[in-house]
C-alpha positions in Angstrom: 98.3 135.3 138.3 101.6 135.7 140.0 101.4 132.1 141.3 100.9 130.7 137.8 103.8 132.8 136.5 106.0 131.5 139.2 104.8 127.9 138.6 105.7 128.3 134.9 109.1 129.7 135.6 109.8 126.9 138.0 108.8 124.3 135.4 111.0 126.0 132.8 114.0 126.1 135.1 113.5 122.4 135.9 113.3 121.5 132.2 116.5 123.5 131.5 118.2 121.8 134.4 117.2 118.3 133.1 118.4 119.1 129.6 121.8 120.3 130.9 122.1 117.3 133.2 121.5 114.8 130.4 123.8 116.7 128.1 126.8 116.7 130.4 126.4 113.5 132.2 129.2 111.1 131.2 128.0 108.3 129.1 128.9 104.7 129.9 131.8 103.5 127.8 130.9 101.4 124.7 132.7 98.1 124.7 135.1 97.6 121.9 134.4 94.4 120.0 137.2 93.2 117.8 136.3 93.0 114.1 136.9 89.3 114.0 134.3 88.8 116.7 131.8 90.9 114.8 132.3 88.7 111.7 131.8 85.6 113.7 128.6 86.9 115.3 127.3 88.1 111.9 128.0 84.7 110.3 126.3 82.9 113.2 123.2 85.1 112.8 123.2 84.3 109.1 123.4 80.6 109.7 120.6 80.7 112.2 118.4 82.6 109.8 119.2 80.1 107.0 118.3 77.2 109.3 115.0 78.8 110.3 114.1 79.5 106.7 114.9 76.0 105.6 112.9 74.5 108.5 110.0 76.8 107.6 110.2 75.7 104.0 110.3 72.0 104.9 107.5 72.3 107.4 105.3 74.1 104.9 106.0 71.4 102.3 105.1 68.7 104.8 101.9 70.4 105.8 100.8 71.3 102.3 102.4 68.5 100.4 102.8 68.5 96.6 99.4 70.1 96.1 100.9 73.6 96.4 103.2 72.9 93.5 100.3 71.4 91.4 98.1 74.4 92.1 100.9 76.8 91.2 101.5 75.0 87.9 97.8 74.5 87.1 96.9 78.2 87.8 97.4 80.2 84.6 99.5 83.3 84.7 97.7 86.6 84.2 100.1 87.6 81.5 100.1 84.2 79.7 98.7 84.8 76.3 98.8 82.0 73.7 97.6 83.9 70.7 97.1 87.5 69.7 94.1 89.2 71.1 91.7 91.1 68.8 91.2 94.6 70.2 87.9 95.0 68.5 86.4 91.8 69.9 88.1 91.3 73.3 86.1 91.4 76.5 87.3 93.3 79.6 88.6 90.1 81.1 90.6 89.2 78.1 92.1 92.7 77.9 93.0 92.4 81.6 95.2 89.4 80.7 97.5 91.8 78.8 100.7 92.8 80.6 100.1 96.1 82.6 96.4 96.3 81.9 94.1 96.3 84.9 90.3 96.7 85.1 90.3 100.5 84.7 92.5 100.4 81.5 90.4 97.6 80.1 87.2 99.6 80.6 88.9 102.7 79.0 89.9 100.6 76.0 86.3 99.3 75.6 85.0 102.9 76.0 87.4 104.1 73.3 86.4 101.2 71.0 82.8 102.1 71.4 83.3 105.8 70.9 85.6 105.5 67.9 83.8 102.7 66.2 86.6 100.3 66.9 90.3 100.2 66.5 91.6 100.7 63.0 95.2 100.0 63.8 97.2 98.9 66.8 98.7 102.4 67.2 95.2 103.6 68.1 95.9 102.2 71.6 98.1 105.2 72.2 95.0 107.4 72.2 93.6 105.5 75.3 94.3 107.5 78.4 96.9 105.6 80.5 98.7 103.8 77.7 102.0 105.5 77.0 104.9 104.4 74.9 106.3 101.9 77.3 103.0 100.1 78.0 102.2 100.2 74.3 105.5 98.5 73.5 104.7 95.8 76.1 101.2 95.2 74.7 102.0 95.4 71.0 103.2 91.8 70.5 100.0 90.4 72.1 97.3 92.3 70.2 96.0 92.6 66.6 93.3 94.6 65.0 90.7 93.0 62.7 88.0 94.9 60.8 85.7 96.7 63.3 82.4 94.9 63.6 79.2 96.7 64.0 
């Protein structure tokens, strides 16, 4: 027991010695770089990054060719809606095309529609959990309510 106590005291004293040694050892001087040199180095780094990004862009264009642009233009945007969506007849996929509406909110809207017998006015959307005033304002121009069908 005394041996373990002496061992622990020895380790503690060595730890304290190392801490004091690190604390009071003089640090090597930091070289002073003139401000003009820092600007030159920063501008050179920026130029190198720009060259690398341009070469990466051009190499990806060469590999993928114009097909990438054609795919990007041909793929419809998730928020692209050409006409107003009827809340009483829309499927979950159509509801997901509305801005800010994911799969969960689309299912909540369908569940609300089933439980309430359909939407009577656009403002009924506010009663769906997860649709607050901001989301309602974003969705409002893209939706309409027709007579609920049975």
